[in-house]
Biopython code that builds the backbone (N, CA, C, O; Angstrom):
import numpy as np
from Bio.PDB.StructureBuilder import StructureBuilder

atoms = [
    (1, "MET", "N", (181.614, 40.370, -73.971)),
    (1, "MET", "CA", (180.919, 40.393, -75.246)),
    (1, "MET", "C", (181.740, 41.194, -76.240)),
    (1, "MET", "O", (182.219, 42.280, -75.915)),
    (2, "SER", "N", (181.910, 40.671, -77.448)),
    (2, "SER", "CA", (182.751, 41.352, -78.413)),
    (2, "SER", "C", (181.993, 42.500, -79.083)),
    (2, "SER", "O", (180.769, 42.478, -79.210)),
    (3, "GLU", "N", (182.752, 43.481, -79.498)),
    (3, "GLU", "CA", (182.183, 44.647, -80.149)),
    (3, "GLU", "C", (181.751, 44.270, -81.563)),
    (3, "GLU", "O", (182.448, 43.525, -82.252)),
    (4, "GLN", "N", (180.610, 44.780, -81.988)),
    (4, "GLN", "CA", (180.113, 44.505, -83.326)),
    (4, "GLN", "C", (181.012, 45.175, -84.361)),
    (4, "GLN", "O", (181.454, 46.307, -84.162)),
    (5, "SER", "N", (181.280, 44.482, -85.460)),
    (5, "SER", "CA", (182.160, 45.019, -86.490)),
    (5, "SER", "C", (181.556, 46.275, -87.121)),
    (5, "SER", "O", (180.347, 46.501, -87.067)),
    (6, "PHE", "N", (182.421, 47.071, -87.711)),
    (6, "PHE", "CA", (181.965, 48.292, -88.370)),
    (6, "PHE", "C", (181.033, 47.938, -89.523)),
    (6, "PHE", "O", (180.029, 48.620, -89.730)),
    (7, "LEU", "N", (181.340, 46.899, -90.269)),
    (7, "LEU", "CA", (180.466, 46.457, -91.359)),
    (7, "LEU", "C", (179.062, 46.160, -90.828)),
    (7, "LEU", "O", (178.072, 46.615, -91.401)),
    (8, "LYS", "N", (178.976, 45.409, -89.752)),
    (8, "LYS", "CA", (177.659, 45.057, -89.194)),
    (8, "LYS", "C", (176.925, 46.294, -88.693)),
    (8, "LYS", "O", (175.713, 46.410, -88.873)),
    (9, "ARG", "N", (177.645, 47.215, -88.068)),
    (9, "ARG", "CA", (177.007, 48.458, -87.603)),
    (9, "ARG", "C", (176.467, 49.264, -88.779)),
    (9, "ARG", "O", (175.375, 49.825, -88.701)),
    (10, "ARG", "N", (177.235, 49.323, -89.872)),
    (10, "ARG", "CA", (176.786, 50.058, -91.061)),
    (10, "ARG", "C", (175.589, 49.370, -91.710)),
    (10, "ARG", "O", (174.652, 50.044, -92.140)),
    (11, "LEU", "N", (175.604, 48.057, -91.786)),
    (11, "LEU", "CA", (174.456, 47.334, -92.346)),
    (11, "LEU", "C", (173.206, 47.617, -91.534)),
    (11, "LEU", "O", (172.139, 47.886, -92.086)),
    (12, "GLU", "N", (173.349, 47.555, -90.223)),
    (12, "GLU", "CA", (172.212, 47.751, -89.327)),
    (12, "GLU", "C", (171.658, 49.172, -89.407)),
    (12, "GLU", "O", (170.442, 49.363, -89.369)),
    (13, "SER", "N", (172.523, 50.153, -89.515)),
    (13, "SER", "CA", (172.066, 51.541, -89.489)),
    (13, "SER", "C", (171.759, 52.120, -90.868)),
    (13, "SER", "O", (171.065, 53.133, -90.964)),
    (14, "THR", "N", (172.256, 51.505, -91.926)),
    (14, "THR", "CA", (172.140, 52.106, -93.252)),
    (14, "THR", "C", (171.223, 51.353, -94.198)),
    (14, "THR", "O", (170.516, 51.969, -94.995)),
    (15, "PHE", "N", (171.225, 50.039, -94.122)),
    (15, "PHE", "CA", (170.491, 49.247, -95.103)),
    (15, "PHE", "C", (169.254, 48.621, -94.474)),
    (15, "PHE", "O", (169.332, 47.950, -93.444)),
    (16, "CYS", "N", (168.143, 48.847, -95.096)),
    (16, "CYS", "CA", (166.897, 48.219, -94.686)),
    (16, "CYS", "C", (166.034, 48.074, -95.925)),
    (16, "CYS", "O", (166.384, 48.594, -96.984)),
    (17, "VAL", "N", (164.934, 47.390, -95.814)),
    (17, "VAL", "CA", (164.110, 47.079, -96.981)),
    (17, "VAL", "C", (163.747, 48.327, -97.786)),
    (17, "VAL", "O", (163.874, 48.326, -99.010)),
    (18, "ASP", "N", (163.304, 49.378, -97.123)),
    (18, "ASP", "CA", (162.871, 50.580, -97.831)),
    (18, "ASP", "C", (163.902, 51.708, -97.761)),
    (18, "ASP", "O", (163.619, 52.839, -98.156)),
    (19, "GLY", "N", (165.074, 51.399, -97.269)),
    (19, "GLY", "CA", (166.082, 52.433, -97.081)),
    (19, "GLY", "C", (166.732, 52.882, -98.377)),
    (19, "GLY", "O", (166.931, 52.093, -99.300)),
    (20, "VAL", "N", (167.056, 54.157, -98.425)),
    (20, "VAL", "CA", (167.802, 54.725, -99.533)),
    (20, "VAL", "C", (169.142, 55.162, -98.963)),
    (20, "VAL", "O", (169.195, 55.895, -97.975)),
    (21, "VAL", "N", (170.205, 54.716, -99.577)),
    (21, "VAL", "CA", (171.543, 55.002, -99.066)),
    (21, "VAL", "C", (172.034, 56.337, -99.600)),
    (21, "VAL", "O", (172.021, 56.584, -100.806)),
    (22, "ASN", "N", (172.462, 57.189, -98.688)),
    (22, "ASN", "CA", (173.133, 58.423, -99.070)),
    (22, "ASN", "C", (174.619, 58.094, -99.107)),
    (22, "ASN", "O", (175.281, 58.053, -98.070)),
    (23, "TRP", "N", (175.139, 57.859, -100.310)),
    (23, "TRP", "CA", (176.523, 57.394, -100.430)),
    (23, "TRP", "C", (177.543, 58.426, -99.973)),
    (23, "TRP", "O", (178.614, 58.055, -99.494)),
    (24, "GLU", "N", (177.239, 59.705, -100.107)),
    (24, "GLU", "CA", (178.184, 60.728, -99.640)),
    (24, "GLU", "C", (178.335, 60.650, -98.119)),
    (24, "GLU", "O", (179.450, 60.682, -97.598)),
    (25, "THR", "N", (177.218, 60.547, -97.419)),
    (25, "THR", "CA", (177.261, 60.423, -95.958)),
    (25, "THR", "C", (177.940, 59.127, -95.551)),
    (25, "THR", "O", (178.724, 59.095, -94.603)),
    (26, "PHE", "N", (177.632, 58.064, -96.274)),
    (26, "PHE", "CA", (178.246, 56.771, -95.981)),
    (26, "PHE", "C", (179.765, 56.859, -96.132)),
    (26, "PHE", "O", (180.506, 56.400, -95.263)),
    (27, "LYS", "N", (180.223, 57.445, -97.231)),
    (27, "LYS", "CA", (181.669, 57.590, -97.470)),
    (27, "LYS", "C", (182.315, 58.464, -96.395)),
    (27, "LYS", "O", (183.426, 58.179, -95.948)),
    (28, "GLU", "N", (181.627, 59.521, -95.982)),
    (28, "GLU", "CA", (182.147, 60.381, -94.920)),
    (28, "GLU", "C", (182.343, 59.594, -93.629)),
    (28, "GLU", "O", (183.305, 59.826, -92.897)),
    (29, "SER", "N", (181.434, 58.665, -93.350)),
    (29, "SER", "CA", (181.554, 57.865, -92.125)),
    (29, "SER", "C", (182.783, 56.963, -92.162)),
    (29, "SER", "O", (183.290, 56.563, -91.114)),
    (30, "LEU", "N", (183.261, 56.644, -93.351)),
    (30, "LEU", "CA", (184.465, 55.820, -93.487)),
    (30, "LEU", "C", (185.745, 56.622, -93.317)),
    (30, "LEU", "O", (186.818, 56.050, -93.122)),
    (31, "HIS", "N", (185.638, 57.942, -93.388)),
    (31, "HIS", "CA", (186.827, 58.805, -93.335)),
    (31, "HIS", "C", (186.830, 59.730, -92.130)),
    (31, "HIS", "O", (187.322, 60.856, -92.209)),
    (32, "HIS", "N", (186.293, 59.268, -91.037)),
    (32, "HIS", "CA", (186.251, 60.083, -89.824)),
    (32, "HIS", "C", (187.672, 60.248, -89.290)),
    (32, "HIS", "O", (188.384, 59.255, -89.135)),
    (33, "PRO", "N", (188.101, 61.480, -89.004)),
    (33, "PRO", "CA", (189.484, 61.715, -88.561)),
    (33, "PRO", "C", (189.844, 61.032, -87.233)),
    (33, "PRO", "O", (191.018, 60.761, -86.982)),
    (34, "ASN", "N", (188.867, 60.757, -86.399)),
    (34, "ASN", "CA", (189.158, 60.080, -85.129)),
    (34, "ASN", "C", (189.380, 58.579, -85.290)),
    (34, "ASN", "O", (189.824, 57.912, -84.356)),
    (35, "PHE", "N", (189.070, 58.046, -86.479)),
    (35, "PHE", "CA", (189.207, 56.617, -86.744)),
    (35, "PHE", "C", (189.938, 56.419, -88.075)),
    (35, "PHE", "O", (189.312, 56.082, -89.080)),
    (36, "PRO", "N", (191.252, 56.626, -88.087)),
    (36, "PRO", "CA", (192.002, 56.638, -89.352)),
    (36, "PRO", "C", (192.014, 55.303, -90.097)),
    (36, "PRO", "O", (192.239, 55.297, -91.308)),
    (37, "ASN", "N", (191.784, 54.188, -89.435)),
    (37, "ASN", "CA", (191.815, 52.889, -90.112)),
    (37, "ASN", "C", (190.424, 52.373, -90.473)),
    (37, "ASN", "O", (190.281, 51.231, -90.909)),
    (38, "ARG", "N", (189.423, 53.186, -90.298)),
    (38, "ARG", "CA", (188.045, 52.731, -90.477)),
    (38, "ARG", "C", (187.780, 52.221, -91.895)),
    (38, "ARG", "O", (187.174, 51.162, -92.059)),
    (39, "GLU", "N", (188.216, 52.945, -92.913)),
    (39, "GLU", "CA", (187.911, 52.484, -94.269)),
    (39, "GLU", "C", (188.613, 51.174, -94.578)),
    (39, "GLU", "O", (188.003, 50.279, -95.164)),
    (40, "SER", "N", (189.868, 51.037, -94.204)),
    (40, "SER", "CA", (190.560, 49.778, -94.490)),
    (40, "SER", "C", (189.921, 48.626, -93.716)),
    (40, "SER", "O", (189.826, 47.512, -94.231)),
    (41, "GLU", "N", (189.487, 48.886, -92.493)),
    (41, "GLU", "CA", (188.795, 47.868, -91.695)),
    (41, "GLU", "C", (187.478, 47.469, -92.368)),
    (41, "GLU", "O", (187.181, 46.283, -92.511)),
    (42, "PHE", "N", (186.699, 48.465, -92.777)),
    (42, "PHE", "CA", (185.426, 48.203, -93.435)),
    (42, "PHE", "C", (185.625, 47.424, -94.731)),
    (42, "PHE", "O", (184.915, 46.454, -94.997)),
    (43, "LYS", "N", (186.584, 47.850, -95.522)),
    (43, "LYS", "CA", (186.857, 47.209, -96.811)),
    (43, "LYS", "C", (187.264, 45.749, -96.606)),
    (43, "LYS", "O", (186.820, 44.866, -97.341)),
    (44, "ARG", "N", (188.095, 45.504, -95.623)),
    (44, "ARG", "CA", (188.536, 44.137, -95.304)),
    (44, "ARG", "C", (187.349, 43.279, -94.842)),
    (44, "ARG", "O", (187.201, 42.137, -95.276)),
    (45, "GLU", "N", (186.515, 43.829, -93.970)),
    (45, "GLU", "CA", (185.333, 43.103, -93.485)),
    (45, "GLU", "C", (184.354, 42.822, -94.617)),
    (45, "GLU", "O", (183.786, 41.732, -94.691)),
    (46, "LEU", "N", (184.154, 43.786, -95.488)),
    (46, "LEU", "CA", (183.252, 43.614, -96.618)),
    (46, "LEU", "C", (183.786, 42.557, -97.576)),
    (46, "LEU", "O", (183.033, 41.690, -98.020)),
    (47, "ALA", "N", (185.065, 42.618, -97.899)),
    (47, "ALA", "CA", (185.674, 41.606, -98.783)),
    (47, "ALA", "C", (185.552, 40.220, -98.165)),
    (47, "ALA", "O", (185.250, 39.253, -98.864)),
    (48, "ASP", "N", (185.782, 40.118, -96.871)),
    (48, "ASP", "CA", (185.675, 38.827, -96.179)),
    (48, "ASP", "C", (184.238, 38.315, -96.240)),
    (48, "ASP", "O", (184.015, 37.125, -96.465)),
    (49, "ALA", "N", (183.271, 39.195, -96.043)),
    (49, "ALA", "CA", (181.862, 38.789, -96.092)),
    (49, "ALA", "C", (181.470, 38.321, -97.494)),
    (49, "ALA", "O", (180.663, 37.404, -97.643)),
    (50, "ILE", "N", (182.039, 38.948, -98.513)),
    (50, "ILE", "CA", (181.729, 38.567, -99.894)),
    (50, "ILE", "C", (182.441, 37.270, -100.269)),
    (50, "ILE", "O", (181.815, 36.339, -100.777)),
    (51, "LEU", "N", (183.736, 37.210, -100.020)),
    (51, "LEU", "CA", (184.536, 36.074, -100.484)),
    (51, "LEU", "C", (184.456, 34.852, -99.584)),
    (51, "LEU", "O", (184.400, 33.724, -100.075)),
    (52, "SER", "N", (184.449, 35.061, -98.281)),
    (52, "SER", "CA", (184.487, 33.938, -97.338)),
    (52, "SER", "C", (183.121, 33.631, -96.737)),
    (52, "SER", "O", (182.960, 32.674, -95.980)),
    (53, "ARG", "N", (182.151, 34.455, -97.086)),
    (53, "ARG", "CA", (180.796, 34.272, -96.551)),
    (53, "ARG", "C", (180.799, 34.328, -95.021)),
    (53, "ARG", "O", (180.106, 33.558, -94.356)),
    (54, "SER", "N", (181.589, 35.251, -94.482)),
    (54, "SER", "CA", (181.733, 35.364, -93.023)),
    (54, "SER", "C", (180.508, 35.964, -92.342)),
    (54, "SER", "O", (180.380, 35.880, -91.120)),
    (55, "LEU", "N", (179.615, 36.561, -93.106)),
    (55, "LEU", "CA", (178.380, 37.115, -92.565)),
    (55, "LEU", "C", (177.263, 36.141, -92.936)),
    (55, "LEU", "O", (176.925, 35.992, -94.110)),
    (56, "SER", "N", (176.703, 35.491, -91.943)),
    (56, "SER", "CA", (175.697, 34.467, -92.225)),
    (56, "SER", "C", (174.406, 35.080, -92.743)),
    (56, "SER", "O", (174.137, 36.266, -92.551)),
    (57, "LEU", "N", (173.626, 34.258, -93.395)),
    (57, "LEU", "CA", (172.317, 34.666, -93.893)),
    (57, "LEU", "C", (171.450, 35.185, -92.747)),
    (57, "LEU", "O", (170.790, 36.216, -92.877)),
    (58, "LYS", "N", (171.456, 34.469, -91.634)),
    (58, "LYS", "CA", (170.664, 34.863, -90.469)),
    (58, "LYS", "C", (171.128, 36.214, -89.915)),
    (58, "LYS", "O", (170.302, 37.078, -89.620)),
    (59, "GLU", "N", (172.446, 36.400, -89.773)),
    (59, "GLU", "CA", (172.977, 37.684, -89.282)),
    (59, "GLU", "C", (172.565, 38.821, -90.205)),
    (59, "GLU", "O", (172.096, 39.865, -89.752)),
    (60, "PHE", "N", (172.745, 38.606, -91.504)),
    (60, "PHE", "CA", (172.411, 39.638, -92.483)),
    (60, "PHE", "C", (170.949, 40.034, -92.368)),
    (60, "PHE", "O", (170.622, 41.220, -92.344)),
    (61, "GLU", "N", (170.069, 39.041, -92.298)),
    (61, "GLU", "CA", (168.638, 39.324, -92.207)),
    (61, "GLU", "C", (168.285, 40.045, -90.912)),
    (61, "GLU", "O", (167.424, 40.925, -90.914)),
    (62, "GLN", "N", (168.934, 39.690, -89.809)),
    (62, "GLN", "CA", (168.681, 40.368, -88.533)),
    (62, "GLN", "C", (169.141, 41.817, -88.578)),
    (62, "GLN", "O", (168.489, 42.692, -88.008)),
    (63, "LEU", "N", (170.252, 42.077, -89.246)),
    (63, "LEU", "CA", (170.801, 43.430, -89.311)),
    (63, "LEU", "C", (170.029, 44.339, -90.253)),
    (63, "LEU", "O", (169.899, 45.536, -89.997)),
    (64, "THR", "N", (169.517, 43.777, -91.340)),
    (64, "THR", "CA", (168.935, 44.609, -92.399)),
    (64, "THR", "C", (167.434, 44.466, -92.594)),
    (64, "THR", "O", (166.818, 45.327, -93.222)),
    (65, "ASP", "N", (166.833, 43.412, -92.079)),
    (65, "ASP", "CA", (165.431, 43.086, -92.349)),
    (65, "ASP", "C", (165.187, 42.774, -93.827)),
    (65, "ASP", "O", (164.050, 42.832, -94.293)),
    (66, "ILE", "N", (166.237, 42.446, -94.555)),
    (66, "ILE", "CA", (166.117, 42.025, -95.954)),
    (66, "ILE", "C", (166.198, 40.507, -95.967)),
    (66, "ILE", "O", (167.136, 39.920, -95.429)),
    (67, "ASP", "N", (165.209, 39.880, -96.584)),
    (67, "ASP", "CA", (165.168, 38.418, -96.626)),
    (67, "ASP", "C", (165.727, 37.892, -97.935)),
    (67, "ASP", "O", (165.321, 38.304, -99.021)),
    (68, "PHE", "N", (166.670, 36.971, -97.799)),
    (68, "PHE", "CA", (167.223, 36.277, -98.958)),
    (68, "PHE", "C", (167.045, 34.789, -98.753)),
    (68, "PHE", "O", (166.828, 34.325, -97.634)),
    (69, "GLU", "N", (167.138, 34.051, -99.833)),
    (69, "GLU", "CA", (166.957, 32.609, -99.786)),
    (69, "GLU", "C", (168.228, 31.864, -99.384)),
    (69, "GLU", "O", (168.158, 30.795, -98.776)),
    (70, "ASN", "N", (169.403, 32.433, -99.727)),
    (70, "ASN", "CA", (170.647, 31.715, -99.472)),
    (70, "ASN", "C", (171.826, 32.673, -99.325)),
    (70, "ASN", "O", (171.706, 33.881, -99.530)),
    (71, "GLN", "N", (172.948, 32.100, -98.971)),
    (71, "GLN", "CA", (174.182, 32.851, -98.727)),
    (71, "GLN", "C", (174.688, 33.536, -99.994)),
    (71, "GLN", "O", (175.261, 34.623, -99.926)),
    (72, "GLU", "N", (174.481, 32.910, -101.140)),
    (72, "GLU", "CA", (174.921, 33.498, -102.411)),
    (72, "GLU", "C", (174.230, 34.839, -102.669)),
    (72, "GLU", "O", (174.851, 35.778, -103.166)),
    (73, "GLU", "N", (172.957, 34.920, -102.332)),
    (73, "GLU", "CA", (172.229, 36.179, -102.512)),
    (73, "GLU", "C", (172.762, 37.271, -101.603)),
    (73, "GLU", "O", (172.805, 38.439, -101.990)),
    (74, "VAL", "N", (173.164, 36.903, -100.407)),
    (74, "VAL", "CA", (173.774, 37.873, -99.487)),
    (74, "VAL", "C", (175.078, 38.387, -100.089)),
    (74, "VAL", "O", (175.306, 39.596, -100.139)),
    (75, "ALA", "N", (175.929, 37.477, -100.542)),
    (75, "ALA", "CA", (177.218, 37.873, -101.132)),
    (75, "ALA", "C", (177.001, 38.762, -102.355)),
    (75, "ALA", "O", (177.718, 39.744, -102.540)),
    (76, "GLU", "N", (176.035, 38.431, -103.174)),
    (76, "GLU", "CA", (175.753, 39.229, -104.373)),
    (76, "GLU", "C", (175.251, 40.622, -103.985)),
    (76, "GLU", "O", (175.640, 41.610, -104.608)),
    (77, "PHE", "N", (174.401, 40.713, -102.976)),
    (77, "PHE", "CA", (173.935, 42.008, -102.485)),
    (77, "PHE", "C", (175.114, 42.848, -102.001)),
    (77, "PHE", "O", (175.240, 44.018, -102.363)),
    (78, "LEU", "N", (175.972, 42.249, -101.185)),
    (78, "LEU", "CA", (177.130, 42.976, -100.658)),
    (78, "LEU", "C", (178.022, 43.482, -101.787)),
    (78, "LEU", "O", (178.565, 44.585, -101.725)),
    (79, "LYS", "N", (178.160, 42.661, -102.809)),
    (79, "LYS", "CA", (179.007, 43.033, -103.946)),
    (79, "LYS", "C", (178.369, 44.142, -104.783)),
    (79, "LYS", "O", (179.012, 45.151, -105.071)),
    (80, "THR", "N", (177.113, 43.958, -105.170)),
    (80, "THR", "CA", (176.496, 44.912, -106.096)),
    (80, "THR", "C", (175.945, 46.163, -105.427)),
    (80, "THR", "O", (175.933, 47.239, -106.025)),
    (81, "GLU", "N", (175.489, 46.021, -104.189)),
    (81, "GLU", "CA", (174.844, 47.151, -103.527)),
    (81, "GLU", "C", (175.769, 47.952, -102.608)),
    (81, "GLU", "O", (175.431, 49.063, -102.200)),
    (82, "ILE", "N", (176.932, 47.388, -102.285)),
    (82, "ILE", "CA", (177.856, 48.121, -101.408)),
    (82, "ILE", "C", (179.231, 48.251, -102.056)),
    (82, "ILE", "O", (179.727, 49.365, -102.225)),
    (83, "TRP", "N", (179.855, 47.128, -102.423)),
    (83, "TRP", "CA", (181.210, 47.191, -102.976)),
    (83, "TRP", "C", (181.245, 48.041, -104.241)),
    (83, "TRP", "O", (182.039, 48.977, -104.333)),
    (84, "GLN", "N", (180.403, 47.729, -105.208)),
    (84, "GLN", "CA", (180.468, 48.435, -106.484)),
    (84, "GLN", "C", (180.171, 49.930, -106.366)),
    (84, "GLN", "O", (180.878, 50.722, -106.991)),
    (85, "PRO", "N", (179.160, 50.362, -105.599)),
    (85, "PRO", "CA", (178.975, 51.813, -105.451)),
    (85, "PRO", "C", (180.167, 52.516, -104.777)),
    (85, "PRO", "O", (180.474, 53.667, -105.088)),
    (86, "LEU", "N", (180.828, 51.810, -103.856)),
    (86, "LEU", "CA", (181.957, 52.423, -103.144)),
    (86, "LEU", "C", (183.277, 52.293, -103.892)),
    (86, "LEU", "O", (184.063, 53.239, -103.940)),
    (87, "TYR", "N", (183.520, 51.119, -104.477)),
    (87, "TYR", "CA", (184.849, 50.818, -105.028)),
    (87, "TYR", "C", (184.852, 50.467, -106.511)),
    (87, "TYR", "O", (185.899, 50.128, -107.062)),
    (88, "GLY", "N", (183.699, 50.545, -107.161)),
    (88, "GLY", "CA", (183.624, 50.295, -108.595)),
    (88, "GLY", "C", (184.102, 48.904, -108.967)),
    (88, "GLY", "O", (183.710, 47.910, -108.355)),
    (89, "ASP", "N", (184.952, 48.849, -109.976)),
    (89, "ASP", "CA", (185.458, 47.575, -110.487)),
    (89, "ASP", "C", (186.736, 47.112, -109.797)),
    (89, "ASP", "O", (187.378, 46.167, -110.254)),
    (90, "GLU", "N", (187.108, 47.764, -108.710)),
    (90, "GLU", "CA", (188.300, 47.349, -107.971)),
    (90, "GLU", "C", (188.135, 45.880, -107.558)),
    (90, "GLU", "O", (187.088, 45.497, -107.035)),
    (91, "PRO", "N", (189.164, 45.060, -107.790)),
    (91, "PRO", "CA", (189.061, 43.642, -107.425)),
    (91, "PRO", "C", (188.798, 43.459, -105.926)),
    (91, "PRO", "O", (189.324, 44.201, -105.096)),
    (92, "ILE", "N", (187.995, 42.484, -105.604)),
    (92, "ILE", "CA", (187.685, 42.167, -104.212)),
    (92, "ILE", "C", (188.691, 41.131, -103.740)),
    (92, "ILE", "O", (188.697, 39.995, -104.214)),
    (93, "THR", "N", (189.548, 41.536, -102.797)),
    (93, "THR", "CA", (190.543, 40.623, -102.241)),
    (93, "THR", "C", (190.571, 40.793, -100.730)),
    (93, "THR", "O", (190.118, 41.802, -100.192)),
    (94, "LEU", "N", (191.111, 39.792, -100.065)),
    (94, "LEU", "CA", (191.224, 39.859, -98.597)),
    (94, "LEU", "C", (192.456, 40.633, -98.161)),
    (94, "LEU", "O", (192.550, 40.999, -96.990)),
    (95, "GLN", "N", (193.398, 40.896, -99.043)),
    (95, "GLN", "CA", (194.578, 41.682, -98.717)),
    (95, "GLN", "C", (194.401, 43.101, -99.216)),
    (95, "GLN", "O", (195.083, 43.527, -100.148)),
    (96, "GLN", "N", (193.494, 43.830, -98.601)),
    (96, "GLN", "CA", (193.206, 45.194, -99.009)),
    (96, "GLN", "C", (194.294, 46.146, -98.522)),
    (96, "GLN", "O", (194.876, 45.963, -97.453)),
    (97, "THR", "N", (194.546, 47.146, -99.318)),
    (97, "THR", "CA", (195.436, 48.220, -98.893)),
    (97, "THR", "C", (194.593, 49.431, -98.565)),
    (97, "THR", "O", (193.490, 49.593, -99.086)),
    (98, "ALA", "N", (195.107, 50.268, -97.713)),
    (98, "ALA", "CA", (194.359, 51.455, -97.281)),
    (98, "ALA", "C", (194.248, 52.456, -98.394)),
    (98, "ALA", "O", (193.652, 53.517, -98.213)),
]
sb = StructureBuilder()
sb.init_structure("model")
sb.init_model(0)
sb.init_chain("A")
sb.init_seg("    ")
for serial, (resi, resn, name, xyz) in enumerate(atoms, 1):
    if name == "N":
        sb.init_residue(resn, " ", resi, " ")
    sb.init_atom(name, np.array(xyz, "f"), 0.0, 1.0, " ", f" {name:<3s}", serial, name[0])
structure = sb.get_structure()
């Protein structure tokens, strides 16, 4: 069985219908000294989920308990509720640099 991606683990543990995200704690989890590539991995997975729709509607709903009507709403949530708070107006690309 394959290991769940860091993005999916963060969605499952951080985002829920009534959840409030502590962005400082979230950012700290991306910079853990024992996992030096974690932020670049997360950023790449997030960009892929936004641009390539690699995270299905069903997966997203199972991880977060947030119900959306379609894949576009998932991508928009990932962009506005995660990418923008973390990376602002930085362009979303699949060739992320650390």
